[in-house]
C-alpha positions as CSV (number, residue, x, y, z in Angstrom):
1,M,-41.6,-11.0,34.8
2,S,-40.4,-13.9,37.1
3,D,-43.3,-15.1,38.0
4,L,-44.3,-16.1,34.1
5,T,-44.8,-20.1,34.4
6,P,-42.2,-21.7,32.7
7,P,-42.2,-24.1,29.7
8,V,-43.8,-27.6,30.2
9,V,-41.8,-30.7,29.7
10,I,-42.3,-33.3,27.4
11,L,-40.8,-36.8,27.6
12,D,-41.9,-39.1,24.8
13,K,-41.3,-42.7,25.5
14,P,-38.9,-42.2,27.9
15,Q,-37.5,-45.8,29.2
16,L,-35.9,-45.7,32.5
17,A,-37.4,-44.3,35.9
18,D,-33.8,-43.0,36.8
19,N,-33.9,-40.5,34.4
20,I,-37.1,-39.4,34.9
21,G,-36.3,-38.7,38.0
22,A,-32.9,-37.2,37.3
23,V,-34.8,-35.3,34.7
24,A,-37.3,-33.5,38.0
25,R,-34.0,-32.9,39.5
26,V,-33.0,-30.5,37.1
27,M,-36.4,-29.1,36.1
28,A,-36.6,-28.3,40.0
29,N,-33.2,-26.7,40.1
30,F,-34.1,-24.6,38.0
31,G,-37.4,-23.8,38.5
32,L,-39.6,-25.6,36.5
33,S,-42.5,-27.3,37.3
34,E,-44.9,-29.5,34.6
35,L,-43.3,-32.8,33.4
36,R,-45.5,-34.8,31.3
37,L,-44.9,-38.2,30.0
38,V,-45.7,-39.6,26.8
39,A,-46.1,-43.5,26.5
40,P,-42.9,-43.9,29.6
41,R,-42.1,-47.6,28.9
42,D,-42.7,-48.7,32.0
43,G,-45.7,-47.2,32.6
44,W,-46.0,-45.0,35.6
45,P,-45.6,-44.1,38.4
46,Q,-42.6,-45.8,39.2
47,D,-41.3,-45.7,42.6
48,R,-37.5,-45.7,41.1
49,A,-38.1,-42.0,40.1
50,W,-38.8,-40.6,43.6
51,A,-35.5,-42.2,44.5
52,T,-33.4,-40.4,42.1
53,A,-35.3,-37.5,42.2
54,S,-33.3,-35.8,45.1
55,G,-36.7,-34.7,46.8
56,A,-37.9,-32.8,43.8
57,D,-41.2,-35.0,44.3
58,W,-43.4,-31.7,43.1
59,V,-42.4,-32.5,39.8
60,L,-43.3,-35.6,39.8
61,D,-46.3,-35.7,41.9
62,G,-48.1,-33.5,39.1
63,V,-46.4,-35.9,36.3
64,K,-49.6,-36.0,34.0
65,V,-49.3,-39.1,31.1
66,F,-50.8,-39.1,27.8
67,D,-50.4,-42.2,24.6
68,R,-49.2,-39.9,21.9
69,V,-47.5,-36.4,21.2
70,A,-50.2,-34.4,19.7
71,E,-52.0,-35.0,22.9
72,A,-49.5,-34.1,24.6
73,I,-48.8,-30.5,23.2
74,A,-52.6,-30.5,22.6
75,D,-53.1,-26.9,24.7
76,L,-49.7,-25.3,23.7
77,N,-48.9,-22.9,21.6
78,T,-45.3,-22.8,20.4
79,V,-43.2,-26.4,21.4
80,F,-39.8,-27.0,20.3
81,S,-38.6,-30.3,19.6
82,T,-34.6,-30.7,20.9
83,T,-32.7,-33.2,19.3
84,A,-29.0,-33.7,18.2
85,R,-29.7,-35.5,14.8
86,P,-30.1,-33.7,11.9
87,R,-33.5,-34.2,9.7
88,E,-35.0,-34.4,6.7
89,T,-37.8,-31.2,7.3
90,R,-37.3,-28.3,7.0
91,M,-37.7,-26.4,10.4
92,P,-35.7,-23.7,11.9
93,V,-33.0,-25.3,14.0
94,R,-31.7,-23.0,17.4
95,T,-29.5,-22.9,20.0
96,P,-31.3,-23.6,23.5
97,R,-30.7,-19.9,24.2
98,E,-32.2,-18.8,21.1
99,S,-35.5,-20.9,21.2
100,A,-35.7,-19.9,25.1
101,R,-35.9,-16.3,24.2
102,I,-39.0,-17.4,21.9
103,L,-40.5,-19.4,24.7
104,Y,-40.5,-16.2,27.3
105,D,-41.8,-13.5,25.1
106,D,-44.4,-16.1,23.7
107,R,-45.3,-16.9,27.5
108,A,-45.2,-13.3,28.0
109,S,-48.2,-12.7,25.7
110,G,-50.4,-15.6,27.7
111,L,-48.9,-18.6,25.3
112,G,-48.8,-21.7,26.3
113,V,-45.0,-23.3,25.4
114,G,-43.0,-26.5,25.9
115,L,-39.5,-28.6,25.0
116,L,-40.5,-32.0,23.4
117,F,-37.6,-34.3,24.5
118,G,-37.5,-37.8,22.8
119,G,-36.5,-41.5,24.6
120,E,-33.1,-42.5,25.3
121,R,-32.3,-45.1,22.8
122,A,-34.9,-43.8,19.5
123,G,-35.2,-40.0,20.3
124,L,-38.0,-38.2,18.4
125,E,-39.9,-39.7,15.2
126,T,-39.9,-37.3,12.5
127,T,-43.6,-37.3,12.6
128,D,-43.5,-35.6,16.0
129,I,-41.3,-33.0,15.4
130,A,-43.2,-31.8,12.4
131,L,-46.3,-31.1,15.1
132,T,-43.5,-28.7,16.5
133,H,-42.4,-25.2,16.2
134,G,-38.7,-25.4,15.8
135,I,-35.5,-27.5,16.3
136,T,-33.3,-26.9,19.2
137,T,-29.9,-28.2,19.2
138,I,-27.0,-28.1,21.7
139,P,-23.5,-26.9,20.5
140,I,-22.1,-29.6,21.9
141,D,-18.5,-31.3,20.3
142,P,-19.1,-33.0,17.2
143,R,-16.8,-35.7,17.8
144,H,-18.7,-37.0,21.3
145,H,-22.1,-35.3,20.8
146,S,-23.5,-38.3,23.5
147,L,-25.8,-36.3,26.1
148,N,-28.3,-37.9,28.2
149,L,-31.7,-37.3,28.9
150,A,-31.2,-35.2,32.1
151,Q,-28.1,-33.4,30.9
152,A,-30.3,-32.3,27.4
153,V,-32.9,-30.7,29.9
154,A,-30.8,-29.0,32.5
155,I,-29.2,-26.9,29.8
156,N,-32.7,-26.0,28.4
157,A,-33.4,-24.9,31.2
158,Y,-30.3,-23.4,32.4
159,E,-31.4,-20.9,29.4
160,W,-35.0,-20.3,30.4
161,R,-33.6,-19.7,34.0
162,T,-30.9,-17.4,32.8
163,L,-33.6,-15.1,31.0
164,I,-36.3,-14.7,33.9
165,L,-33.4,-13.9,36.5
166,D,-31.8,-11.0,34.0
167,A,-35.7,-10.5,33.4
168,P,-35.0,-8.8,30.0
169,P,-38.5,-6.8,28.8
170,P,-40.4,-9.2,26.8
171,R,-40.9,-8.8,22.9
172,F,-44.8,-8.8,22.8
173,R,-46.1,-10.7,19.2
174,E,-47.5,-8.5,16.8
175,G,-51.0,-9.6,15.6
176,D,-53.0,-12.3,17.0
177,P,-51.7,-15.4,19.0
178,P,-51.0,-18.7,17.1
179,A,-53.1,-21.6,17.4
180,S,-53.0,-23.9,19.6
181,N,-51.4,-27.5,18.4
182,D,-55.1,-29.2,19.1
183,L,-56.1,-26.9,16.7
184,L,-53.8,-27.0,14.2
185,V,-53.3,-31.2,14.3
186,G,-57.6,-31.0,13.5
187,M,-56.8,-28.8,10.4
188,Y,-54.2,-31.3,9.2
189,E,-56.3,-34.4,9.8
190,H,-59.0,-32.6,8.2
191,L,-56.8,-31.6,4.6
192,E,-55.3,-34.7,4.5
193,K,-58.7,-36.6,4.6
194,E,-59.7,-34.9,2.2
195,L,-56.4,-35.3,-0.4
196,D,-56.6,-39.5,0.6
197,E,-59.7,-39.0,-0.8
198,G,-59.0,-37.1,-4.4
199,G,-55.9,-39.0,-4.6
200,F,-53.5,-36.9,-3.8
201,F,-51.3,-39.3,-1.5
202,H,-49.9,-41.3,-4.6
203,P,-47.8,-44.0,-4.3
204,P,-49.7,-45.0,-1.2
205,E,-46.3,-45.7,0.6
206,K,-45.0,-42.2,0.0
207,K,-48.2,-40.7,2.0
208,R,-46.5,-40.6,5.6
209,S,-43.8,-38.2,4.2
210,M,-45.7,-36.4,2.1
211,S,-48.3,-35.8,5.1
212,Q,-45.0,-35.0,7.2
213,N,-43.6,-32.2,4.8
214,L,-47.1,-30.6,4.6
215,R,-47.5,-30.6,8.3
216,V,-44.3,-28.6,8.5
217,M,-44.9,-26.2,5.3
218,L,-48.3,-24.8,7.3
219,G,-46.6,-24.7,10.3
220,R,-44.2,-22.4,9.1
221,A,-47.1,-20.2,9.1
222,A,-47.7,-20.0,12.6
223,F,-51.1,-20.2,11.7
224,S,-54.2,-17.9,14.3
225,E,-57.2,-19.3,16.0
226,Q,-58.9,-17.2,12.8
227,E,-56.7,-18.7,10.3
228,V,-57.2,-22.0,11.0
229,A,-61.3,-21.8,10.6
230,T,-60.3,-19.4,7.2
231,F,-58.4,-22.2,5.8
232,R,-60.5,-25.3,7.2
233,G,-63.3,-23.5,5.6
234,V,-60.8,-23.8,2.1
235,I,-60.7,-27.1,2.3
236,H,-64.2,-27.7,2.6
237,A,-65.7,-25.4,0.0
238,L,-62.9,-27.6,-2.3
239,A,-64.1,-30.7,-1.5
240,K,-67.7,-29.4,-1.6
241,G,-67.1,-27.8,-5.1
242,R,-65.6,-32.3,-6.0
243,G,-68.6,-33.6,-4.5
244,R,-71.0,-31.6,-6.8
245,V,-68.7,-31.9,-9.9
246,L,-68.5,-35.8,-9.1
247,A,-72.2,-35.5,-8.9
248,K,-72.7,-33.8,-12.6
249,L,-70.5,-36.8,-13.7
250,A,-72.3,-39.6,-12.4
251,A,-75.9,-37.4,-13.4
252,A,-74.6,-37.5,-17.0
253,R,-73.8,-41.0,-17.3
254,E,-77.1,-41.9,-15.8
255,S,-79.1,-39.9,-18.6
256,S,-76.7,-40.8,-21.5
257,P,-78.5,-43.5,-24.0
258,P,-77.0,-47.2,-23.7
259,G,-74.2,-48.5,-26.2
260,G,-72.7,-44.9,-26.3
261,G,-75.4,-43.2,-28.0
262,G,-77.1,-44.7,-30.9
263,S,-76.4,-46.8,-33.9
264,R,-74.7,-45.7,-37.5
265,S,-76.2,-46.9,-40.3
266,G,-74.8,-47.2,-43.9
267,G,-75.8,-47.8,-47.4
268,G,-74.7,-50.7,-49.0
269,G,-74.8,-51.7,-53.2
């Protein structure tokens, strides 16, 4: 299995060219080659990155740049967020070794896999973590939990390399493979649009956190492509049904006589 394509490495909002070059260097050390950048602070390309990559030019020469995390992982099936900070999202948390095994098995099944790393200062946004399939946390001493970006990439890349060298038999996934992130995001946005029109997001200021929770809940189901299509059909049917109800109510209002149904007469005397 040593010919397996390794995971894609995605850096979200990297700040320093030196760090990007250092990441390329450790990727090359452990046989990883595809690097994607999301909104690098100083743009791309940056000459300083090549200067610090120590000859790992092929990694930097093939860099792809994206505006958003969702675009950078759209074609991948299994992506793990790497972060040391606790998050409010209820997602599975694994060590790099555990995550590497899952990525190895999924890649052996023909799926696209990747590791998402946050920027040097701010880390990952919860909204972007919600687009992934779990959290990878390096078990470092809590008295000093600071790792630089290249170190974090190196540890995860090492665990992948160890699996490749040992060549364990892959545990192939049973059933249909999970849908790509592009299809999942389309499903999320479809659902959120209809929920928004139905008044679900109330109060409005909680819409962002409610959307994140929904994405995490649905993401844990690991929908296949067919299941995504089925679920979107359910959303469409519910929205269409709501439209019919509203149309009936509107028609009933138009057919009602002005004044709410006539006048009442009474006798006197």
